[in-house]
N, C-alpha and C positions, 0 to 999 in steps of 0.2 A: 416501350422499356429505354431507362437511360444508362448511359456510359457514366461510370464512376469510377475516378483512379482514388487510392485509398496510399496514403505516405506513410511506410511503417506497419511491421506485422507485430506489433506489441497486441497482449490481453485485447486491450481495449479498441483498437483499431479492429481487429478480429471479428470481435463481438458485433462491431459494425458494419463489418462486410458481409457478415452470415445472416445477418438480418437483412439489410439489402437484398441480396442474392435472392432471398425467398420472395422476398416481394416484387420479386420479377426482371431485376435490375442485371446489368453485366457490370460486374464488378473485376478489377484486375488491382492487385496489390504489388508496389514495389518497396523491396525490402534494401537497404544499402548492406548489410551484413548477409552470410550466409545462411543463417536459420530465424525460425520463428520464436516468438515467445518475449522480444523485447526484454524488460529487467528480470523475466521469469528464465534466469539461466540455469545451466547445470554445468559442474567441471565434476570430471571423472580421470581416473588413474590407478593403475594395479588394482581394478577390481571395484575399487570404491566411488562413492558418486554421492555427490551435495548439492543441493541448491543451494543457488547463488543470490536469489531475490528472497522472496518471502516463503516462510516457511512453514506458515499453519494458513488456513481459509476461515474467515468471519465473514456473517452473512451467505452461507450458499444459497441461498434463496437466489441471487441474483444470478447465479450460474444455471441451477435450476431452471428458471423462466427462460433463458437463454436457450438451454436446450430442448425444451417445450415448442418453443417458438418455430426453431428451424429443422427440426426433425420428430421421425418417431418415437426414437430410443433417447429415455431420460438421461440424465446426466449419471444417477446412479448405474446405469447399464453400461457406459461408459469410462467411468471411473471408480476406484473405490475409495468410499467416505466413513471416516470412524471419527467418532465425537473423543476426542481427548480428555482424558480424565486422569487426576487431577487436571484441570487447566493450565494450572504453570504452579511449582516452588518457588518460595521468595526467600531466600539466605539475604537476610538486612546487615549491615555492617558490625552490629553488636554478637551476632552469632545464632540470632533470633531465626527460627526455619518457621514459615508455614506455608501447608498445602491447600490451594483455592481450588475447590470444586467447580466444575464445568456448568455455567450456566445452569447455578441455585445461588440464588439471594441469602435464603435462610442458610444453607451452607456454609456460603461465605463469612456470614456473620458468627457463626457459630467457631468455625473455626480460627477469626482473629478474634476472638474472644479468647477461645484455647490457649491461643500462641501469644498474644498482646497482654493480657488482660481483660477483666469484665470494663464493659463497656466501649470497647476501643471497637468493636462489632457494629454496635449500635451507632455509635459516630459514622460510621463506616457505609451502613444503611440509610441513616439519615443524606448523609451525603448523595449517595444514588439516587435517592427520591428528588432532590434538586435535581440531578444533572436528567432524569428524566424529562423535568420541565422543560429545560433547554432543547431535549429530544425530540420531545413531542412539538414545540415551536419551530423545530427546524430541519425535521423529517422530510416533511414536501420541496420545499424549496430551495434545501442543501441536497438531495440524494434524489427524489424523484421526479422533479419539472428540471425543464431549461430553467439557467439562470434567467431572471427577467432583464427587462431593459435600462430598468433604473433599482441597481443593485443596493441603494441606500438602505432600504431598513436592512439589510443583513448584516448592515455595518454597524448595528446596536447590539449590546450585550442581553443573550438570551436565557445568560445564566440566574437565578433567583438568589437574591442576597437575602442569607439569611436573617432572622431578626436578632436586634439587641437590645433586648429591652422594649421598648413601645416604638423603637425605630428599627429601620432595616438599613444596614451597610453592605454599599455595593461594595464586590470584590472582583477588580480589575485584572488580576492574572489566575494562572493554574498553584503557582507557587505560594500565592497568598492565599489562595481556598486551602491547599495544605497546611499552612502554617496556622491560620485563623481557623477552621473551620474543625480539622480532624484531630489537632493539639496531642500528636504522637509523632517523633521523627520518623519512625518506621511506617507507619500511616501517610506520611506526607512522599518518603521515599517510594510507596507501591504508589500514589498518585502519580509521582514525575515520572519514575518507570514507562507508563502509558503513554506518556505527552513523549519520551524520548523512542521510545520504540515505532512512533509515526513520524520521526522527524523534527518534533517541538520540542525548543527549549523553554522548561514549564517556565522559567523566569520572565519569559516576555511572551509567553503562549494566553490567550485570552482565558478566563474563566469557562466558556463554552467549550473548551476540549476536556470539558466532564464530560462529553458523550462518549469519548473514547472508550473509557473504562465503563461504562452504561452498556456502548454497546456489545462489547466480549463479555461481559458477564452475561448480558441480558438472552444473546442469541447464540452463545457458545463458539469453542475453537474447534477447527476442524482439520485431519489431516489427509492427506491424496495418498492413495497408494503407490509407492514408486518416485513419492515426493511432488512437489509444485508443478515440476514439470512435466508431469503428465497430465494437470488438467491444460497445459497448453498444446502439447500433443494433440488433446480430444479437441480443443477448440480448433485446431490447425486440420483435422480432419474432418471436422463438420464444416468446414468451410469449404474443404475440397469436395465432399459429397455435394456440397448447395452451387458446386462449378463455380467457385472463385478461382480466379486464376494469380499463381503466385509469381514472382520474378525477383530472383534473389540478386545480392552482390550488383544491385542497379540504385546506387546514390539516386535522388532527386534535389536537382542542384535551384530551382527556381518554379514560381508557381506562374502559370502563364495567365495574362488577362486582356481581356476584349472587350471595350466599349462597358470597364466599370464592372465587369463579372468575371470570375475565374473561368476558365474554359481549357484547361488540361495543366499538363507540368513540361516543365522540361528536363530531360535525365542527361546524367553524366556521359560525356561523350557527346553531347551535341542533339541528340534524337527526343523528341516529342510524344506526347501521348494525351491525345483530345480526350475532352472529358465535358459531361454536363454538370456534373460537379465533383469536387474534390473534397476529401476527409484527409485530413493532416491527424495522424497517430504520432508523429515525431514529438519529442520535447518543443514547447513552445518557445525558451530561452534560444534552443540554437537553433530554432527557425530564424528569430532574428538576429541571432549573432552572425548565420550563416548566410543572411539576409538572402532568403528564400522567401520573406514576408518583408514589403517594404512601403506600408502607404503612410501617408500622412493623415491622420484621423484626430488631431488634435494630441494636447499634451498628456489625458487621459488613456490613450494608448500608444503601444502596448502595454497591457497589462496582464500580469501574471502573477502566480504566487511564486516568494522569494523566500527561503528560509534558512540558508546560507550553512545546512545540515548536508552531509552526506553519511555512508555505512562503511567501516570497515568488516570484513566478514575472514574469517580464520578456519579452515576447512585442515580438522584433524584427523589423520590417519590413524588408528589405535590397534595395537594387538590386542587378543583377550576377549572374550566375550562378556557384552552389555548383560551386569549384574540383574538379577530377578525382579528386584524392587526399585529398581530405576524409574524416573518420570522423564517424560518425555520434553519437558520444556523448564527449566528453572532458569530465573533471574538473580543473577549475583547481584547485588547493591553495592554501589560505589564505596570506596573506600580508600584516603588518604589521595596519592595518584593514579589508582585505579579505576578504572571508569564501570559505569552499570554494563552488564553485558547479559546477553539471553544466550542459552546452550541450548541447543536441539537436540537428543539425542534417540530419534527415531527407529522404532523396534520391527526393522523393515528389512527383508534378504535382499531387495532390489538393489541397495544401497552398499552393500557388503560383499568382499569376494567369497567370504562364508560365516561359519557360527563362531569359527574364534576369532573375530576380528569384527570392530565396530566403527563408524562414522558418526563423527561429532561437529556440529557447526557452530563456529562463535559469533557473536554479532556485537556490533556497538555502533552507537550515532554519536558521529564529534562534528566540530566547526570542520568547515573547509578551510581551512587557512595553509595560504603556501609554505612550503619546506617543513611540511611535518615529518617526522624520521617514523615511519610508516614499520618499521620491524619490531624497533624498541616500544611501540605501542602494541604491537601484535603480541610481545612479549607480556607484557600487562595484562593484555586480555587471557591468554591463555593461564597466566597464573590464576585470575580471577575465576575462570573456569575450573579449577582444580576442586573447588570448593561442592563443585554440581558431578565433578566424575573421579570416583575414587582411583588414586593410584595412576592420575593423568600423565606425570612425569614421563613415571618408568613405562607405560605403557606406548609412549608416543611413538610412530614409525616416521612419520613426516609429517610436514604441514604446506599449506599452500594459504598466502596472503592476498585477498582480493581488497584493493583500496579504491576511493572515490575515483581517482584516475582514469581507476583500469572499468570502472561504471559508465565514466564519461566515454573512452574508447569504442563502448559496445553500445551504450544508449546514445549520446549526443549532450548528455550532462552528468556532471559530478553530482549533484544534489538528487536526492529521492524526496518526489515531492508528497507531503501531506494532503489529508481528506480536507476537503473545504471545510472551514470554519467561520462561523457567526464572531461578532464582536469586533474588537479590534481595530477599528474604523475601516474596517473591509481588506485588507491589507493582505489575510491568509484567502480571499476569495480566488480562484484558479480563472485562467482565461474561460469566457463562454466558450460555448458549443457552436454559435453562431458566429463567425467572425463580421469584424467590419465590412471585407470583399463579399459580395453575393457571389455564393457559389462556394465559398469553403469555410468547411465547418474542421471544428476542432475536437478529436476525439483521445480518450488515455489518460493517464493519471496527471498530467499538466495543465488537461482542461477540465472545466465544472464535470463532476461534483468531485473532480481530484484522486490523489493518490491512493493505494492499496487495492489490493484485486477486486473486491466488491465496485469501491469506487468506480474504478476504470472499467470495469463489467457495465456498472450502468450510464456509464458517458458512450457507449458504443449506443445502448438502449435507447437514449437520448437525441444522440445522431440520426439514428439511422428512423425516429419519429418525426424530426423536424423535417427529414430528405422526402420523406413516404406522404406523412401529413400536411406537411406545411404550416400557415399560418394556423392553422385549427389545431396543433398539437398543444397538448396542455400537461404532458406527462405521464409517469409509468402507471397503470391503475393495479 
């Protein structure tokens, strides 16, 4: 039985902790804050409650596997899961609206043809066929296997170039995919919105980001009853049942090294915790900034994904009941100086004081530039959200704005990490799970396979496999 210290109590770190505890190891989690969940947070006031991180779950199979491997109760016995249908309503700048069904390619093609004109659905369907090729080429190495020691092959673009006469013209960025292959500004905006939702600017995101809409439209979007925070609650309780120990309000300030190996951590206040293995779920950039990790391993190290984007979240407390035909998720596309926003309106009694009120969450991805005037930006977000919520301005009781700096305060990094993407010369590959220092591993959204609930959960599975099976571990089966 090994002693394992886990830094941070985010979803990826807890996923690793639960799996390692089941394997017979003694696991202690040190969390700098007062609670678990990392970016999967909750804001509550006056009987209203809001998710301040992700609002929907994609690829729930990752957490189904976690619960199967760590206990008798399956995921669905621990949380309520419901497919969101329609998956999203899109409101374009010209006023066109389209509802896209959940996990139905044929339904999506038909909906786009009906809303945008004949041929729009076929172009989107042809795009998804190419996106599937990119997904099939990268799913194993980017999601289900540890990052290879030489990631150079993943730096090559996997998205297939469509034929142009007898030739194939490579497409370098996602924005160019939209302009060249979709040939409708609304379809291009639809594609862009998927990139922004994961923190990528489509203007410089590689064409391989096409896997993001493919993943959502193939595997579906799911809502967790009580909000995504309920999933964090369930993973935390699973850890506790497996005898994982949690120590809150205790920052880790250094990784202890002896004879070229991690042997524990130094805690704020001067205490130490010895360990045979250390798993860091803290944001990798924050580790370097705070000098928790300080080795000289050549100019390629440290390497981690850098997007330069963060999220603004506006929590809206509304008087009046949610209308009967309201949809769960609406994406209102950019117009003028108004950003693209995602409006979430879950029909969930757990998030409102009573049936005569409604909780609404509005999010937008932004460049994390210093000196941003967040209240004015939130004004524009709320203005855009009015296209998704009838009578919003008259119904508004109060709002709460959460900025990238708030995210930095709570999690250690203002940016929101994105899923690992191939291409782009490898610059969108996150840190490998196995660090250059033997005995130290990275789990969570800042490490392979990247950000998002499913990817963070997979990082926990990969780290547990590397520790339990060692050099023989080849990835999830």
